[in-house]
C-alpha positions in Angstrom: 55.5 7.1 -7.4 52.8 9.8 -7.6 53.0 9.9 -11.4 52.7 6.2 -11.5 49.7 6.3 -9.2 48.1 9.0 -11.4 48.5 6.9 -14.5 47.0 3.9 -12.8 44.1 6.0 -11.4 43.3 7.3 -14.9 43.1 3.7 -16.1 40.7 3.0 -13.2 43.1 0.6 -11.6 42.3 2.1 -8.2 43.9 -0.6 -5.9 47.2 -0.4 -7.7 47.0 3.4 -7.7 46.4 3.3 -4.0 49.5 1.2 -3.4 51.6 3.8 -5.4 50.2 6.7 -3.4 50.6 4.9 -0.1 54.3 4.4 -1.0 54.6 8.1 -1.6 52.8 8.8 1.7 55.5 7.0 3.6 58.0 9.6 2.3 55.8 12.6 3.0 52.8 11.8 5.2 51.9 15.5 5.4 51.4 16.0 1.7 47.7 17.1 1.3 47.6 16.0 -2.4 48.8 12.5 -1.6 46.2 12.2 1.2 43.5 13.4 -1.3 44.6 10.9 -3.9 44.5 8.0 -1.4 41.1 9.0 -0.3 39.8 9.2 -3.9 41.0 5.6 -4.6 38.9 4.4 -1.7 35.9 6.6 -2.8 36.2 5.3 -6.4 36.4 1.6 -5.4 36.1 -0.1 -2.0 35.9 0.0 0.9 34.5 3.5 0.2 34.0 4.4 3.9 37.8 4.3 4.5 38.2 7.4 2.3 37.1 9.6 5.1 40.3 9.7 7.2 42.4 10.6 4.2 40.1 13.2 2.8 39.7 14.8 6.2 43.5 14.8 6.7 43.9 16.4 3.2 41.4 19.1 4.1 43.1 19.7 7.5 46.5 20.1 5.8 45.2 22.4 3.0 41.6 23.6 2.7 42.3 24.5 -0.9 43.7 21.1 -1.8 41.1 20.5 -4.5 38.1 22.6 -5.9 35.8 19.5 -5.3 37.0 18.7 -1.8 33.7 19.6 -0.1 31.8 17.3 -2.5 34.2 14.4 -1.7 33.9 15.1 2.0 30.1 15.1 1.7 30.1 11.8 -0.1 32.5 10.2 2.4 30.7 11.5 5.5 27.4 10.2 4.1 28.9 6.8 3.6 30.1 6.9 7.2 26.6 7.8 8.6 27.7 11.4 9.5 24.7 12.9 7.7 24.7 16.4 9.2 28.4 16.9 8.4 27.8 15.5 4.9 24.9 18.0 4.4 27.2 20.9 5.4 29.8 19.9 2.9 27.3 19.6 0.1 25.9 23.0 1.0 29.4 24.6 0.9 30.1 22.9 -2.4 26.8 24.1 -3.8 27.6 27.7 -2.8 30.9 27.5 -4.7 29.8 25.5 -7.7 26.3 26.6 -8.8 26.1 24.2 -11.8 26.2 21.3 -9.3 23.2 22.7 -7.4 20.7 20.1 -8.5 23.0 17.2 -7.6 23.9 18.8 -4.3 20.2 19.4 -3.5 19.5 15.7 -4.2 22.4 14.6 -1.8 21.2 17.1 0.9 17.7 15.6 0.7 19.2 12.1 0.9 21.1 13.1 4.1 17.9 14.6 5.7 15.9 11.4 4.9 18.8 9.2 6.2 18.8 11.1 9.5 15.0 10.4 9.8 15.4 6.8 8.9 18.3 6.3 11.4 16.1 7.8 14.2 13.3 5.3 13.4 15.4 2.2 13.0 13.4 -1.0 12.6 13.8 -3.9 15.0 16.1 -6.1 13.1 19.5 -7.7 13.2 21.7 -7.6 10.1 24.5 -10.1 9.9 27.2 -10.3 7.2 27.2 -14.0 6.3 30.5 -15.7 7.3 33.4 -17.1 5.4 33.4 -19.2 3.2 30.2 -17.9 1.8 31.6 -14.3 1.5 35.0 -13.7 0.0 37.3 -10.7 -0.7 35.5 -10.3 -4.0 32.0 -8.9 -4.7 29.4 -11.5 -3.7 25.8 -10.8 -4.3 22.4 -12.1 -5.4 21.8 -14.7 -2.6 19.0 -17.2 -3.5 17.7 -19.8 -1.1 15.3 -22.7 -1.5 12.3 -22.8 0.9 14.1 -25.0 3.5 17.1 -22.5 3.5 19.7 -25.3 3.1 20.8 -24.5 -0.4 22.4 -21.1 -1.3 23.0 -19.9 -4.9 24.8 -16.6 -5.5 27.1 -14.7 -7.8 30.8 -14.0 -7.2 34.0 -13.2 -9.0 36.1 -15.6 -6.8 38.0 -18.3 -8.6 36.9 -17.0 -12.0 38.8 -18.2 -15.0 37.7 -15.4 -17.3 39.0 -11.8 -17.3 37.1 -8.8 -18.7 39.7 -6.8 -20.6 37.4 -3.8 -20.8 36.8 -3.3 -17.0 40.1 -5.1 -15.9 38.0 -7.3 -13.6 37.2 -11.0 -13.4 34.0 -12.1 -14.9 31.5 -13.2 -12.3 30.1 -16.7 -12.1 27.4 -18.6 -10.2 28.2 -20.6 -7.1 26.3 -23.0 -4.8 26.7 -23.9 -1.1 24.8 -26.3 1.2 24.0 -26.0 4.9 25.4 -29.0 6.7 25.3 -29.3 10.5 24.6 -25.6 10.7 27.6 -24.6 8.6 27.7 -23.5 5.0 30.0 -25.6 2.8 32.8 -24.1 0.7 30.9 -22.7 -2.4 31.5 -24.5 -5.7 30.8 -23.4 -9.2 27.2 -24.5 -9.8 27.6 -26.3 -13.1 29.6 -26.1 -16.3 26.2 -26.2 -18.1 25.4 -22.8 -16.6 28.7 -20.9 -16.1 30.2 -19.7 -19.4 33.2 -17.5 -20.4 31.3 -14.3 -20.0 29.5 -12.6 -17.1 27.0 -14.9 -15.4 24.7 -14.0 -12.5 22.0 -15.8 -10.5 18.8 -13.8 -10.8 16.1 -15.9 -9.0 15.3 -19.3 -7.7 11.9 -20.9 -7.4 10.9 -22.0 -3.9 11.3 -25.7 -4.7 14.9 -25.0 -5.8 14.4 -26.5 -9.2 14.3 -23.5 -11.6 17.0 -20.9 -11.7 16.8 -17.7 -13.7 20.3 -16.8 -15.0 21.6 -13.5 -16.4 24.1 -13.7 -19.2 26.1 -10.5 -19.9 27.0 -11.5 -23.5 25.6 -9.0 -26.0 23.0 -6.7 -24.5 22.5 -8.9 -21.5 19.5 -11.3 -21.3 17.7 -13.7 -19.0 17.8 -17.5 -19.3 16.2 -20.4 -17.5 17.8 -23.6 -16.2 16.0 -26.5 -14.5 17.4 -29.0 -12.0 16.4 -32.7 -12.3 17.8 -33.8 -9.0 21.2 -34.5 -10.4 22.2 -31.9 -13.0 21.3 -28.4 -14.0 20.1 -28.1 -17.6 21.7 -25.9 -20.3 20.0 -22.5 -19.8 17.5 -21.5 -22.5 16.4 -18.0 -23.3 13.3 -16.6 -21.6 12.2 -15.6 -25.1 11.7 -12.4 -27.2 8.8 -11.1 -25.2 11.1 -10.7 -22.1 14.5 -10.3 -23.8 14.3 -7.2 -26.0 16.5 -6.9 -29.1 18.3 -3.8 -28.0 17.8 -3.8 -24.3 19.5 -5.2 -21.2 17.4 -7.4 -18.9 19.3 -7.7 -15.7 17.1 -9.7 -13.3 13.7 -11.4 -13.0 11.6 -13.8 -11.0 8.4 -15.9 -11.2 5.4 -15.4 -8.9 4.9 -18.4 -6.6 2.3 -20.0 -8.9 4.6 -19.5 -12.0 2.0 -17.7 -14.0 3.6 -14.2 -13.9 7.2 -13.1 -14.4 8.6 -9.8 -13.2 11.8 -8.5 -14.6 14.1 -5.4 -14.9 14.9 -3.9 -18.3 16.2 -0.7 -19.7 14.1 -0.9 -22.9 13.3 2.5 -24.4 9.6 2.8 -23.4 10.4 3.0 -19.7 10.5 5.9 -17.2 14.2 6.0 -16.8 17.1 3.6 -16.6 16.1 0.1 -15.5 12.4 -0.3 -15.0 10.4 -3.3 -13.7 8.0 -5.0 -16.1 5.6 -7.9 -15.8 4.4 -10.6 -18.3 1.6 -13.1 -17.7 0.8 -16.5 -19.2 -2.3 -16.6 -21.4 -4.6 -19.6 -21.7 -2.1 -21.3 -24.1 0.8 -20.9 -21.7 2.4 -18.2 -23.8 3.7 -14.9 -22.4 1.6 -11.8 -23.0 3.2 -8.5 -23.9 5.3 -6.9 -21.2 3.6 -4.3 -19.0 5.5 -1.5 -17.2 4.6 -1.4 -13.5 4.1 2.3 -13.8 5.3 5.5 -12.1 4.5 4.4 -8.6 7.2 1.7 -8.9 9.5 3.1 -11.6 11.4 6.4 -11.5 13.8 8.3 -13.8 16.6 6.3 -12.1 17.0 2.5 -11.8 14.7 -0.1 -10.3 16.2 -3.6 -10.3 16.1 -7.1 -8.8 12.3 -7.6 -8.3 11.2 -10.4 -5.9 7.6 -11.4 -5.4 6.9 -12.8 -2.0 3.3 -13.5 -3.1 1.2 -12.3 -6.0 0.6 -8.9 -4.3 3.9 -7.9 -2.6 7.0 -6.9 -4.5 10.5 -6.1 -3.2 13.1 -4.4 -5.3 16.1 -2.2 -5.3 16.1 1.5 -6.3 18.6 4.3 -6.5 16.0 7.0 -6.8 13.1 6.3 -4.5 13.6 8.2 -1.1 16.4 6.4 0.8 19.7 6.7 2.6 21.8 6.8 -0.5 23.0 4.6 -3.4 20.6 1.6 -3.8 18.0 0.9 -1.1 15.5 -1.9 -0.8 11.8 -1.1 -1.1 8.5 -2.9 -0.8 5.1 -2.3 -2.5 1.8 -3.9 -2.3 -0.8 -4.3 -5.0 -4.3 -3.4 -4.0 -7.1 -3.9 -6.5 -4.5 -4.3 -9.2 -2.8 -1.0 -8.4 0.7 -0.8 -6.9 1.0 1.4 -3.8 3.7 3.9 -2.9 6.9 2.0 -2.2 8.0 1.7 1.4 11.7 1.9 2.4 12.6 -1.2 4.5 14.6 1.2 6.8 17.8 1.0 8.8 19.6 -1.3 9.6 18.4 -3.2 6.4 19.4 -0.2 4.3 22.4 2.1 4.8 24.1 4.9 2.9 25.8 2.3 0.8 24.6 -0.3 -1.7 21.7 -2.7 -0.9 20.0 -4.8 -3.5 18.8 -8.4 -4.5 16.5 -8.9 -1.5 14.7 -12.2 -1.0 12.4 -12.8 2.0 11.8 -16.2 3.5 8.3 -17.7 3.4 7.6 -17.0 7.1 8.8 -13.3 6.6 11.2 -13.7 9.5 14.5 -13.5 7.5 15.7 -11.8 4.4 18.8 -12.4 2.4 20.4 -9.7 0.2 23.6 -8.0 -1.0 25.0 -5.0 0.9 28.3 -3.1 1.3 28.8 -2.8 5.1 31.6 -1.6 7.3 31.5 -4.8 9.3 32.0 -6.8 6.0 34.7 -7.0 3.5 34.3 -3.4 2.3 32.9 -4.9 -1.0 29.5 -6.3 -1.7 28.7 -9.1 0.7 25.9 -11.5 1.3 23.9 -10.5 4.3 21.0 -12.0 6.4 18.5 -9.8 8.2 16.4 -11.2 11.0 13.3 -9.2 11.7 12.5 -9.2 15.5 9.0 -7.8 14.9 6.5 -8.0 12.1 7.7 -6.7 8.7 8.8 -3.1 9.0 6.9 -0.2 7.3 9.0 2.9 7.2 7.4 6.0 5.6 10.2 8.3 4.5 9.4 11.9 4.5 11.8 14.9 4.5 11.2 16.8 7.7 12.0 20.5 8.3 15.7 20.9 9.2 15.9 20.8 13.0 18.1 23.1 15.0 21.5 21.5 15.5 21.8 20.5 19.2 24.6 18.9 21.1 24.0 15.2 21.4 24.8 12.9 24.3 26.4 9.6 23.5 25.0 6.5 25.0 26.5 5.1 28.2 28.2 1.7 27.6 25.7 -0.3 29.6 24.1 -3.5 28.5 20.7 -2.1 29.6 20.5 0.0 26.4 19.9 -0.8 22.8 22.1 1.1 20.4 22.4 1.3 16.6 24.7 -1.4 15.1 27.1 1.3 13.9 27.8 4.4 15.8 27.2 7.7 14.1 29.9 9.4 16.1 33.1 7.5 15.1 35.0 9.4 12.3 38.0 7.1 12.1 38.7 4.3 9.6 39.0 0.6 10.3 42.3 -0.7 11.7 41.5 -4.1 13.0 39.0 -6.7 12.0 38.3 -9.0 15.0 36.8 -12.3 13.8 35.9 -14.8 16.5 33.9 -17.8 17.7 32.0 -17.7 21.0 31.7 -21.1 22.7 30.8 -22.6 26.0 34.1 -23.0 28.0 33.2 -26.6 29.1 31.2 -28.1 26.2 32.6 -26.1 23.3 29.0 -25.6 22.0 28.6 -22.5 19.9 26.7 -19.7 21.6 24.6 -16.8 20.4 26.3 -13.8 22.2 26.1 -10.1 22.2 29.6 -8.6 21.3 30.0 -4.9 22.1 32.9 -2.6 21.1 33.4 0.3 23.6 35.6 3.3 23.5 37.1 3.3 26.9 38.2 6.9 26.8 34.6 8.1 26.5 32.7 5.0 27.8 30.6 5.0 24.6 29.4 2.1 22.5 31.0 2.1 19.0 29.2 -1.0 17.6 27.2 -4.1 18.6 27.0 -7.4 16.8 25.6 -10.8 17.5 27.4 -14.2 17.0 25.7 -16.8 14.7 23.8 -19.1 17.0 24.7 -22.1 14.8 28.4 -21.5 14.6 29.2 -18.9 17.3 31.0 -16.8 14.7 31.1 -13.0 14.6 33.1 -10.2 13.1 33.6 -6.7 14.5 35.7 -3.8 13.2 37.9 -1.8 15.5 38.8 1.8 14.4 42.2 3.6 14.4 43.4 5.6 17.4 42.1 4.6 20.8 41.8 2.1 23.6 38.8 -0.2 23.1 37.1 -2.8 25.2 35.3 -5.8 23.7 32.5 -7.1 26.0 30.9 -10.5 25.2 27.8 -11.5 27.1 25.3 -14.4 27.1 22.5 -14.8 29.6 23.5 -17.3 32.4 27.3 -16.7 31.8 29.9 -14.4 33.1 30.8 -11.7 30.6 34.1 -12.0 28.7 36.4 -9.0 28.6 39.1 -8.1 26.0 41.1 -5.0 25.4 42.8 -3.5 22.3 45.1 -0.5 22.1 45.0 0.7 18.4 47.5 3.3 17.2 46.2 6.3 15.1 48.2 5.2 12.1 48.3 1.5 12.1 48.3 -1.1 9.3 45.1 -3.0 8.7 45.1 -6.4 10.5 42.8 -9.3 11.1 42.7 -11.1 14.4 41.1 -14.5 14.9 40.1 -15.5 18.4 38.0 -18.0 20.4 36.0 -16.6 23.2 35.3 -19.1 26.0 32.3 -18.2 28.0 32.2 -19.4 31.7 28.8 -20.1 33.3 27.9 -18.0 36.3 28.5 -20.8 38.7 30.8 -21.3 41.7 34.5 -21.3 40.7 34.1 -19.5 37.4 36.5 -16.5 36.8 36.9 -13.7 34.3 39.9 -11.4 34.0 38.8 -7.7 33.9 40.9 -6.6 30.9 39.3 -3.1 31.0 40.0 -2.2 34.6 42.9 0.2 34.8 45.2 1.6 37.5 48.2 3.9 37.3 51.5 2.2 38.1 51.9 1.6 41.8 48.5 3.0 42.6 45.1 1.7 43.6 42.7 4.3 42.3 40.4 3.3 39.4 41.1 5.2 36.2 38.1 6.7 34.5 38.6 4.4 31.6 37.5 1.6 33.9 34.0 2.8 34.3 32.5 0.8 31.4 33.9 -2.5 32.9 32.6 -1.6 36.3 29.1 -1.0 34.9 29.2 -4.4 33.3 29.9 -6.0 36.7 27.0 -3.9 38.2 24.7 -5.2 35.4 25.8 -8.8 36.0 25.1 -8.5 39.8 21.8 -6.8 39.2 20.6 -9.4 36.7 21.7 -12.2 39.1 20.7 -11.2 42.6 21.9 -14.4 44.2 25.4 -14.1 42.7 28.3 -13.5 45.1 31.7 -12.5 43.8 35.3 -12.5 45.1 37.5 -9.7 43.5 41.0 -11.0 43.2 44.0 -8.6 42.8 47.3 -9.8 41.2 50.7 -8.2 40.5 53.8 -9.3 38.7 57.0 -10.2 40.5 58.7 -6.8 40.2 59.4 -5.1 43.5 58.9 -6.1 47.2 56.6 -9.1 47.8 54.8 -7.6 50.8 54.2 -4.3 49.0 52.9 -6.1 45.9 50.4 -8.1 48.1 49.2 -4.9 49.8 48.8 -3.1 46.4 46.8 -6.0 44.9 44.5 -6.0 47.9 43.9 -2.2 47.6 43.1 -2.6 43.9 40.6 -5.4 44.6 39.1 -3.2 47.4 38.8 -0.3 45.0 36.6 -2.4 42.7 34.4 -3.6 45.7 34.1 0.0 46.9 32.9 1.2 43.5 30.3 -1.6 43.4 29.0 -1.0 46.9 28.8 2.8 46.3 26.5 2.0 43.4 24.0 -0.1 45.3 25.5 -3.6 45.6 25.2 -5.2 49.0 28.6 -5.5 50.7 27.7 -9.1 51.8 27.9 -10.2 48.1 31.4 -9.0 47.6 34.9 -10.0 48.9 38.3 -8.5 48.1 41.4 -10.6 48.1 45.0 -9.6 47.2 47.3 -12.3 46.0 50.2 -10.1 45.0 52.6 -12.2 42.8 51.6 -15.6 44.2 49.4 -16.7 41.3 51.0 -15.8 38.0 49.3 -16.9 34.8 52.5 -17.1 32.9 56.2 -16.8 33.7 57.4 -13.4 34.9 60.7 -13.9 33.0 59.2 -12.2 30.0 59.6 -8.6 31.3 57.1 -7.1 28.9 54.3 -9.4 27.9 54.5 -11.9 30.7 54.4 -9.4 33.5 51.6 -7.4 31.8 49.5 -10.6 31.7 50.2 -11.3 35.4 49.2 -7.8 36.5 45.4 -8.2 36.6 42.2 -7.9 38.4 39.6 -10.7 38.1 36.2 -11.6 39.5 35.5 -15.2 40.8 32.1 -16.6 41.5 31.9 -17.9 45.1 28.1 -18.4 45.0 26.4 -19.1 41.6 23.2 -17.5 40.4 
């Protein structure tokens, strides 16, 4: 199996190689080489961030497992936002491999800058767009018309054509429409546009009538297709001024007035790989010679996917301008005809992974782009960012290395704002929870805050928001721990869920509907994250996060009065069960009163086994469901 995996890996068939190595892992889970090989299949494909648990295990089993192990660990830690750990591994690798010094120095600088960017996160919410827009394949290049009800993008899903050289499906262009707040299942845009080679959507004019298309046949060139209200025309070349005879033109866009066209090309007169160029129409409507935007914009690396919000502001992707790693998105303004130093859009727009193909809405409140994110598929997904403040300006400077100090993790209270992805969690993803948040009575979708909390440490792991139009969200739960999911909406009781995830568990996806009850008389919520030892009534420390959420609820709603109900299963003596349930309810009340809540607002009741939710005949699951503590509103807010 290992030999088979090695052969597949050498042919760059990483997913198949991983399956072979994982089969070998089941026979010997403590083989450091096998753990290394599994980690490298992730690092070489996707989802890259899942490489960390295997590489760290390989290193723990054998620190000499591979001469390049510190470089691999540096890369994987960087992708998982552990920038100081990544920096240490790059430094160790540099000490032992002098010829890699320049590369390691570059990675170390990336980690320092990333730390700075993470500490100055912009006020924005990034959401991976929901299925069916995204798929298990790479999806990128989101283009929207001005009214944001038509989406055109590039994907390898449902492709009929296979690239024998790369052993991947050729990508094609798809279109989806927003109807009743939901994106329709994407369809191939037109047989006039998609061909048997690689096709990609490069840009769309604001009126949605002109599409710039990239065709990968030959060197790779740009074409134009126009929409007449019914059909897309057969694309025609953008011409020899834009498409060079020996160069690859990957993307391009018009200015809003249509008189200028900016595009990316690797033609030989540039500063590095892909550079951004501009052509302008003369008085006869012909394109002038292409002008390189110069060293302020272009670097020895790659600059790609230009987007002009107006004639004087350009957005683009770069793998060399100071950023968090891989491709980041940058912005530059033209003042008196001169492009200024590009500004990184900052975290959470950019991460240590890939971000590119950014398009900003006309009102500057939202941006659509492609990104590889841990809360997504692990491949390139279409994302939407909502800016909560005016457009961010993030100056990225490398600061002197600060002394390493012990950090304190954030308490799991809704009164705090935390990064979307915790920098503290080293484990891979075990469970993808995908859900819809709706009003329990009307079934109307709700915009909710969904928070994942490590109950053992009472710290927030991640925070996402459901789509206000659909109520949908997705959040990833790591291996190895007991986690609470808290969902909250103003004017509603919070919803509480609990997950116990083994350290070595198979990846799974869970779909759920979260019903939110308004904070009005008669509403109840089961406290899934309040814990007691068997037969006892003392709150376990893992319950603190849930107790703080009740405190927050009562503090935000000063007129709210609650009854805490204790319940048991049917095992044991009836009278003892009722007594135990009352003591547990009283323990919750005591905690709340000791933390400043007026005793008059709280009542404790023990029902014992009188009110089961399900039959107690199921000795495992049924009885576990019936053993519960809940809060009930006896006076609304």
